C-alpha positions as MATLAB code, in Angstrom:
seq = 'MEQALGIHRLHFAFTITFHYIFPQLTMGLALLLVYLKTKYLRTGDEHYNRSAHFWARIFGINFAIGVVTGIPMEFQFGTNWAAFSRAAGGVIGQTLAMEGVFSFFLESSFLGIFLFGEKKLSRIGHWFSAFMVFLGSWLSGYLIVATDAWMQHPTSYTLGPRGEIQLSNFWGLIINKWALWQYAHTMLGAVQTGCFVMAGVGAFYLLTHRDEAYGRTFVKAGVLVGVIAALLQLSPTGDMQGKLITEHQPVTLAAMEGLFDTQNGAPLAILGQPDVQNRKLDNPLEIPSMLSFLTYRKWNANVRGLNAFPEDQWPDTIALLYYSYHVMVGLGTIFIAVMVVSAFLLWRQKLYTTRWMLWILMLAVPLPYIANTAGWMTAELGRQPWLIYGLMRTAQGTSPKVGAGNAWFTLIGFMGLYTVLAILWLFLVYREIELGPEPGANLDPETAVLIAAD';
ca = [
     -16.420  -15.600   21.612;
     -17.604  -15.091   18.027;
     -18.563  -11.497   18.846;
     -15.160  -10.809   20.449;
     -13.400  -12.316   17.414;
     -15.278   -9.983   15.079;
     -14.364   -6.934   17.158;
     -10.706   -7.960   17.341;
     -10.636   -8.280   13.557;
     -12.403   -4.949   13.068;
     -10.024   -3.304   15.543;
      -6.907   -4.437   13.716;
      -8.444   -3.738   10.308;
      -9.221   -0.162   11.316;
      -5.817    0.610   12.809;
      -3.800   -0.943    9.996;
      -5.937    0.599    7.246;
      -5.562    4.053    8.762;
      -1.848    3.530    9.357;
      -1.144    2.468    5.770;
      -2.412    5.801    4.453;
       0.956    7.251    5.459;
       3.674    4.654    4.653;
       2.416    4.166    1.099;
       3.052    7.845    0.395;
       6.442    7.952    2.141;
       7.642    4.833    0.279;
       6.449    6.302   -3.007;
       7.902    9.751   -2.350;
      11.231    8.244   -1.249;
      11.914    7.109   -4.808;
      10.797   10.449   -6.236;
      13.024   12.357   -3.793;
      16.023   10.435   -5.132;
      14.866   11.318   -8.660;
      14.724   15.043   -7.837;
      18.046   15.044   -5.981;
      19.664   13.172   -8.872;
      18.408   15.840  -11.277;
      19.900   18.491   -9.000;
      23.203   16.615   -8.757;
      23.461   16.300  -12.539;
      22.296   19.792  -13.533;
      23.203   21.949  -10.546;
      19.831   23.684  -10.973;
      18.617   24.866   -7.566;
      15.041   24.456   -8.814;
      15.283   20.671   -8.356;
      16.801   21.046   -4.912;
      13.940   23.275   -3.764;
      11.501   20.775   -5.267;
      13.105   17.980   -3.254;
      12.938   20.049   -0.061;
       9.254   20.779   -0.638;
       8.412   17.080   -0.929;
      10.735   16.213    1.942;
       8.602   18.398    4.216;
       5.467   16.515    3.167;
       7.415   13.258    3.544;
       8.339   14.254    7.102;
       4.723   14.974    8.036;
       3.604   11.593    6.710;
       6.512    9.833    8.374;
       5.663   11.322   11.778;
       1.980   10.387   11.599;
       2.942    6.951   10.292;
       5.163    6.319   13.313;
       2.443    7.413   15.738;
      -0.171    5.157   14.113;
       2.213    2.243   13.579;
       3.315    1.712   17.169;
      -0.148    0.620   18.454;
      -0.248   -2.187   15.886;
       2.805   -3.805   17.412;
       1.089   -3.805   20.811;
      -2.088   -5.248   19.336;
      -0.303   -8.507   18.649;
      -0.032   -8.926   22.408;
      -3.278   -7.331   23.546;
      -5.724   -8.630   20.934;
      -3.881  -11.577   19.369;
      -2.002  -13.148   22.254;
      -2.503  -16.760   21.133;
      -1.127  -15.944   17.698;
       1.862  -14.121   19.185;
       2.591  -16.987   21.540;
       2.437  -19.561   18.734;
       4.194  -17.656   15.935;
       6.252  -15.051   17.785;
       9.447  -16.998   17.156;
       8.947  -16.472   13.419;
       7.288  -13.099   12.915;
       9.335  -11.580   15.732;
      12.423  -11.907   13.521;
      11.184   -9.681   10.711;
       9.250   -7.252   12.915;
      12.275   -6.698   15.158;
      14.555   -6.190   12.163;
      12.099   -3.676   10.714;
      12.216   -1.637   13.913;
      15.914   -1.940   14.751;
      17.431   -1.644   11.282;
      15.214   -0.089    8.639;
      13.201    2.299   10.829;
      16.275    3.806   12.469;
      18.065    3.919    9.117;
      15.187    5.834    7.552;
      14.553    8.171   10.479;
      18.244    8.994   11.048;
      18.936    9.909    7.448;
      15.639   11.769    7.149;
      16.872   14.044    9.934;
      20.172   14.499    8.108;
      18.360   15.253    4.855;
      16.012   17.813    6.413;
      18.463   19.627    8.670;
      21.998   18.769    7.604;
      22.362   20.058    4.050;
      24.653   22.936    5.046;
      27.061   20.458    6.644;
      27.158   18.132    3.639;
      28.414   18.228    0.086;
      25.911   17.870   -2.762;
      26.845   14.208   -3.092;
      26.530   13.724    0.667;
      23.052   15.225    0.672;
      22.055   13.041   -2.289;
      23.354   10.049   -0.342;
      21.139   10.944    2.626;
      18.117   10.956    0.288;
      19.152    7.579   -1.086;
      19.471    6.146    2.428;
      15.986    7.424    3.300;
      14.767    5.573    0.207;
      16.704    2.440    1.159;
      15.424    2.496    4.747;
      11.790    2.983    3.778;
      11.869    0.250    1.144;
      13.733   -2.158    3.443;
      11.084   -1.485    6.074;
       8.410   -2.283    3.514;
      10.099   -5.555    2.608;
      10.335   -6.811    6.173;
       6.671   -6.027    6.841;
       5.604   -7.701    3.590;
       7.804  -10.727    4.384;
       5.922  -11.111    7.681;
       2.558  -11.064    5.943;
       3.836  -13.317    3.145;
       4.829  -15.958    5.682;
       1.282  -15.870    7.054;
       0.001  -16.311    3.501;
       2.480  -19.046    2.573;
       4.289  -20.389    5.670;
       7.707  -21.908    4.960;
      10.869  -22.861    6.862;
       9.239  -23.782   10.172;
       8.917  -26.708   12.552;
       6.371  -27.377   15.281;
       7.639  -27.508   18.881;
       6.497  -29.910   21.596;
       3.716  -27.552   22.758;
       2.559  -26.684   19.249;
       4.594  -23.501   18.984;
       5.900  -22.621   15.534;
       9.678  -22.406   15.352;
      11.767  -20.924   12.565;
      14.008  -23.530   10.958;
      15.638  -21.446    8.219;
      16.013  -17.685    8.476;
      16.681  -17.171    4.776;
      13.665  -19.278    3.906;
      11.576  -16.687    5.754;
      13.297  -13.718    4.125;
      13.267  -14.939    0.508;
       9.918  -16.704    0.575;
       8.752  -16.654   -3.060;
       5.420  -15.209   -1.962;
       7.253  -12.305   -0.290;
       9.262  -11.433   -3.393;
       6.270  -10.975   -5.682;
       4.009   -9.502   -3.016;
       6.702   -6.962   -2.180;
       7.154   -5.920   -5.800;
       3.390   -5.548   -6.232;
       3.019   -3.627   -2.956;
       5.866   -1.212   -3.621;
       4.617   -0.436   -7.110;
       1.298    0.447   -5.501;
       3.121    2.811   -3.142;
       5.034    4.353   -6.048;
       1.754    4.999   -7.835;
       0.433    6.774   -4.751;
       3.517    8.979   -4.674;
       3.292    9.658   -8.411;
      -0.384   10.570   -8.380;
       0.078   12.841   -5.356;
       3.070   14.588   -6.929;
       1.393   14.906  -10.331;
      -1.857   16.026   -8.684;
      -0.141   18.821   -6.743;
       1.678   19.849   -9.903;
      -1.605   19.902  -11.807;
      -3.104   22.074   -9.068;
      -0.303   24.593   -9.429;
      -0.692   24.695  -13.215;
      -4.471   25.052  -13.054;
      -4.214   27.910  -10.551;
      -1.332   29.601  -12.424;
       1.051   29.659   -9.470;
       4.469   28.053   -9.039;
       4.105   26.884  -12.641;
       7.745   25.904  -13.073;
       7.414   23.572  -10.109;
       4.025   22.401  -11.358;
       5.600   21.262  -14.629;
       8.414   19.483  -12.770;
       5.989   17.673  -10.454;
       3.645   16.629  -13.257;
       6.519   15.392  -15.417;
       8.135   13.387  -12.602;
       4.821   11.883  -11.502;
       3.827   10.854  -15.013;
       7.199    9.483  -16.138;
       7.632    7.281  -13.066;
       3.912    6.591  -12.746;
       3.392    5.154  -16.213;
       6.184    2.626  -15.633;
       4.790    1.668  -12.217;
       1.239    1.308  -13.553;
       2.319   -1.063  -16.323;
       4.550   -3.144  -14.038;
       1.702   -3.353  -11.524;
      -0.284   -5.299  -14.112;
       2.548   -7.486  -15.369;
       4.632   -9.172  -14.227;
       3.860   -8.491  -10.551;
       0.062   -8.717  -10.629;
       0.167  -11.691  -12.959;
       2.629  -13.578  -10.746;
       0.603  -12.827   -7.617;
      -2.389  -14.353   -9.378;
      -0.414  -17.467  -10.247;
       0.717  -17.903   -6.634;
      -2.885  -17.653   -5.448;
      -3.969  -20.141   -8.102;
      -1.316  -22.618   -6.973;
      -1.452  -22.234   -3.193;
      -4.866  -20.688   -2.382;
      -7.270  -21.920   -5.090;
     -10.323  -21.402   -2.878;
      -9.317  -17.737   -2.549;
      -9.115  -17.428   -6.337;
     -12.628  -18.849   -6.693;
     -14.014  -16.402   -4.118;
     -12.207  -13.412   -5.645;
     -13.624  -14.192   -9.052;
     -17.110  -15.145   -7.871;
     -16.657  -18.606   -9.396;
     -19.069  -20.895   -7.549;
     -18.872  -23.899   -9.898;
     -15.833  -25.692  -11.290;
     -15.568  -25.070  -15.024;
     -13.497  -25.828  -18.079;
     -12.895  -22.595  -19.918;
     -13.856  -20.490  -16.885;
     -14.937  -16.918  -17.678;
     -13.458  -13.765  -16.166;
     -16.104  -11.712  -14.359;
     -15.800   -7.997  -15.098;
     -18.988   -7.064  -13.243;
     -21.573   -8.906  -11.197;
     -22.957   -9.316   -7.709;
     -22.108  -12.514   -5.788;
     -25.171  -14.238   -4.307;
     -23.482  -16.540   -1.803;
     -26.716  -17.989   -0.468;
     -27.832  -19.193   -3.911;
     -24.289  -19.948   -5.117;
     -24.354  -17.739   -8.219;
     -23.157  -14.455   -9.663;
     -26.021  -12.108  -10.471;
     -26.031   -9.924  -13.611;
     -22.575  -11.061  -14.738;
     -20.559   -9.321  -17.421;
     -17.942  -11.905  -18.359;
     -15.170  -12.562  -20.853;
     -15.498  -16.241  -21.882;
     -12.596  -18.559  -20.995;
     -10.376  -15.657  -19.949;
      -9.916  -16.797  -16.320;
      -8.669  -20.182  -17.518;
      -6.174  -18.491  -19.814;
      -4.920  -16.021  -17.198;
      -4.405  -18.696  -14.554;
      -3.184  -21.683  -16.603;
      -2.406  -20.157  -20.044;
      -4.930  -22.538  -21.606;
      -8.292  -21.373  -22.874;
     -10.048  -24.604  -21.841;
      -8.214  -25.232  -18.544;
     -10.188  -26.496  -15.574;
     -10.577  -23.901  -12.802;
     -11.938  -25.116   -9.486;
     -14.908  -23.221   -8.135;
     -16.038  -22.872   -4.531;
     -18.065  -26.095   -4.850;
     -14.763  -28.015   -5.018;
     -13.868  -27.097   -1.420;
     -15.497  -27.719    1.969;
     -17.442  -24.693    3.144;
     -15.375  -24.420    6.324;
     -12.409  -23.522    4.073;
     -14.236  -20.739    2.242;
     -13.348  -17.116    3.038;
     -16.007  -15.924    5.464;
     -16.735  -12.627    3.669;
     -16.906  -13.693    0.031;
     -18.909  -10.702   -1.172;
     -16.536   -8.173    0.439;
     -13.523  -10.075   -0.914;
     -15.035  -10.131   -4.417;
     -15.738   -6.392   -4.405;
     -12.336   -5.502   -2.911;
     -10.561   -7.450   -5.614;
     -12.607   -5.921   -8.409;
     -12.167   -2.388   -7.061;
      -8.399   -2.950   -6.986;
      -8.285   -4.324  -10.522;
     -10.679   -1.698  -11.874;
      -8.710    1.188  -10.420;
      -5.441   -0.352  -11.605;
      -6.840   -0.369  -15.138;
      -7.862    3.278  -14.788;
      -4.354    4.164  -13.571;
      -2.815    2.636  -16.684;
      -5.190    4.600  -18.913;
      -4.598    7.894  -17.076;
      -0.823    7.549  -17.046;
      -0.522    6.359  -20.650;
      -2.660    9.262  -21.938;
      -0.704   11.699  -19.748;
       2.609   10.326  -21.009;
       1.412   10.658  -24.607;
       0.408   14.292  -24.037;
       3.740   14.918  -22.294;
       5.563   13.469  -25.304;
       3.524   15.742  -27.580;
       4.401   18.692  -25.281;
       0.714   19.405  -24.662;
       0.170   18.059  -21.152;
       0.891   21.286  -19.265;
      -1.802   23.176  -21.188;
      -4.408   20.397  -21.491;
      -6.681   21.455  -18.690;
      -9.033   18.446  -18.773;
      -6.092   16.086  -18.282;
      -4.691   18.223  -15.470;
      -8.106   18.098  -13.783;
      -8.099   14.303  -14.066;
      -4.622   14.087  -12.518;
      -5.622   16.372   -9.652;
      -8.942   14.648   -8.916;
      -7.364   11.182   -9.144;
      -5.167   11.759   -6.064;
      -7.438    9.775   -3.643;
      -7.784    6.793   -5.985;
      -4.404    5.087   -5.295;
      -5.215    5.157   -1.578;
      -8.489    3.357   -2.301;
      -6.765    0.883   -4.624;
      -4.015    0.047   -2.123;
      -6.572   -0.420    0.648;
      -8.664   -2.672   -1.590;
      -5.536   -4.658   -2.465;
      -4.656   -5.300    1.169;
      -8.269   -6.193    1.909;
      -8.111   -8.723   -0.923;
      -4.978  -10.295    0.539;
      -6.221  -10.459    4.126;
      -9.850  -11.390    3.470;
      -8.688  -13.971    0.954;
      -6.537  -15.726    3.562;
      -9.534  -16.301    5.841;
     -10.510  -18.387    7.697;
      -6.774  -18.818    8.327;
      -4.551  -16.520   10.347;
      -1.540  -18.556    9.217;
      -2.613  -20.343    6.067;
      -3.113  -24.028    6.742;
      -1.660  -23.831   10.275;
      -3.782  -21.624   12.520;
      -7.342  -20.439   12.066;
      -8.166  -16.837   12.869;
     -10.512  -17.904   15.670;
      -7.586  -19.639   17.418;
      -5.325  -16.578   17.468;
      -7.182  -14.075   19.651;
      -6.630  -13.133   23.288;
      -9.143  -15.292   25.194;
      -9.294  -12.977   28.216;
     -10.006   -9.800   26.220;
     -13.743   -9.601   25.701;
     -15.806   -7.722   23.144;
     -16.493   -4.846   25.558;
     -12.808   -4.203   26.139;
     -12.087   -4.344   22.406;
     -14.942   -1.940   21.648;
     -13.655    0.496   24.287;
     -10.194    0.732   22.770;
     -11.522    0.753   19.197;
     -13.763    3.746   19.908;
     -10.824    5.470   21.593;
      -8.606    4.861   18.572;
     -11.305    6.177   16.251;
     -11.495    9.429   18.198;
      -7.725    9.844   18.400;
      -7.188    9.006   14.733;
      -9.865   11.507   13.710;
      -7.822   14.225   15.413;
      -4.638   12.957   13.731;
      -6.362   12.924   10.334;
      -7.470   16.535   10.739;
      -3.961   17.538   11.841;
      -2.412   15.695    8.879;
      -4.741   17.327    6.353;
      -4.082   20.761    7.840;
      -0.293   20.370    7.786;
      -0.163   18.977    4.259;
      -2.573   21.650    2.987;
      -0.401   24.307    4.637;
       2.725   23.027    2.877;
       0.968   22.906   -0.505;
      -0.433   26.389    0.018;
       2.987   27.780    0.972;
       4.539   26.051   -2.028;
       8.158   25.166   -2.827;
       9.182   28.787   -2.251;
       7.277   29.943    0.864;
       6.305   33.568    0.671;
       6.633   33.875   -3.112;
       2.880   33.675   -3.677;
       1.693   35.578   -0.611;
       0.932   39.216   -0.068;
       3.745   41.067    1.773;
       1.988   41.267    5.155;
       1.242   37.526    5.246;
       4.781   36.690    4.141;
       6.215   38.776    6.992;
       3.956   37.026    9.512;
       5.003   33.562    8.287;
       8.671   34.524    8.303;
       8.350   35.750   11.890;
       6.464   32.630   13.034;
];
């Protein structure tokens, strides 16, 4: 049973990690599409409209792959996590159904209108379609985050006669305080992905001396929105998430920070390697008393370490949790530095010609994906050994009749299929970037004729 549990967890971790590559970009680009369409609406400059159409094509590719990879996760609740679905379906079914029925159809319908209906709409009508795509994608994000937030901090429920979990207050589920701050933190992470991708593509165009007008627009939009998102990611959203963990999941805080012993004036570990067997942090680089200040706003506050909790309540992968958290925080710090320096150079009107900074923006494109993945790993590994914190352990939520062999079979199949999808996604996105905002403008005449005839 232990082996099957591990495979079920690996299966879901793989599918959801791969899936989230795509929604984080669509949610981030949705905001930037509204920005570009607003610029077009205010100025009437067709340059901004073509820019919006270029990113809408990349948005559409990501949206399609996201739908394909998202559907299997819904089925996994029944195939791999039947006990969890049976116990908590009356709660999580509310938000998951609303995400599919309302926000998904809202986003997909208006995306079709945006991509294919511009000639039938006024400029304001087309802007409105972009805004509705933004609204649908961000509403979808909220309902998914609200589901996870309830698993992190269950509220507004009662237990039925057979142990099933029943929803007692719908609005308590929707406006769970954990959901509000987790959503803000998650969406800012998605915005940073969109900003770094847009700025990175713009930097590529400037470095290669093609589509330079669009390159400047993309870099400027990515940096202006990105610097705000990077700062808000740190505070207040990151700070408030930390306070919620301190209050409701103190054992998770101790594991994230590699704090094995309860201390007054607990230090903040910048670097170090957790040695779980010997209950210590090897080679630590620490800031004295900083963890106490960040969590309780007192330099000498008492912070409980892992030794204050029974071992059966500890997260079962402390080292991986510790590293995931520190990767997330480290990359978040780098994002602030990159965006602040870029914004300063933009203000000084030097960014477009500062090649070393453009190289940094272009090469940094993969980093938000890594940071967002590390952030979700921190949240999910930190909740262990609970599937629903304090109510149901992860080991109790699996499908008892689905063995390790069956789970391995489907996992290997998904890996093969998703490899093909990844190659297809990279090819399609590369093709759009290579064609540029004005397809054919940067190609030799023969190639342009072939593309036009395709």
